[in-house]
C-alpha positions, -999 to +999 in steps of 0.1 A: +322-446+168+331-440+204+356-463+220+344-487+247+356-481+282+382-505+296+358-527+314+357-565+309+329-585+324+339-618+340+310-642+345+311-668+372+285-695+362+290-713+396+284-682+418+246-686+421+243-649+411+222-642+380+244-633+351+227-600+345+233-591+382+270-599+378+272-574+350+253-548+370+276-554+401+308-553+380+296-521+363+289-505+397+323-516+410+340-500+380+320-468+387+331-468+423+368-474+414+368-448+387+374-473+359+343-459+343+337-422+341+307-401+329+307-401+291+324-435+288+307-460+265+300-495+278+309-524+256+281-532+232+259-563+238+277-579+209+311-573+224+300-587+258+285-617+241+317-624+221+338-621+253+316-641+276+294-664+255+262-652+272+228-644+257+226-608+243+192-604+261+211-609+294+234-580+286+205-558+276+186-567+308+217-556+328+220-524+309+183-516+313+187-521+351+217-497+351+196-472+331+167-476+355+190-467+383+202-436+364+238-448+360+238-451+322+218-440+293+212-457+260+217-435+229+200-451+199+226-461+173+255-450+195+256-473+225+252-471+262+270-444+280+279-437+317+258-408+332+273-407+367+298-424+390+292-439+424+309-433+457+307-405+481+344-396+486+357-383+453+390-399+445+390-421+476+392-452+455+418-439+430+449-460+426+470-433+443+446-426+472+461-429+507+431-450+518+437-474+490+474-476+498+466-483+535+441-510+525+466-526+501+492-527+529+466-542+553+457-569+527+494-578+522+498-582+560+467-603+562+480-626+534+514-628+551+496-638+583+482-668+564+447-656+557+431-668+525+412-645+501+378-656+514+390-651+550+400-616+542+367-609+524+347-622+554+368-602+579+365-570+558+327-575+553+322-580+591+342-548+598+323-528+572+289-541+584+298-532+620+312-498+610+281-489+589+255-505+611+225-483+613+233-464+581+206-482+562+180-465+583+192-430+572 
């Protein structure tokens, strides 16, 4: 049997985000960061249920959504496998990427300046929204 990729889902029951969407979002994040690669097997529904204590149908719903988006494929009797990654710049999110290094340096400076994690997230989101404004129309 194929080994599951090193992805662990963390469910925040207080977030207000549906559990299946949290799994979808975390899978997409792992695809963008290169944690998941084409051919990797996602954890089985049973493995996710054991780790998170959620309903197996919730996991299956998330995996069906990922399959609908063409990111994964279910192989009967074998599991669910990654079909493709996400992100336009190949390697830009790799741990040794210059962009990631610059962002990590910036985050450390923001923390040293007294910004809390939520403050940094809000600032980053505002800058990203401003930078990519109008791209949704393309």
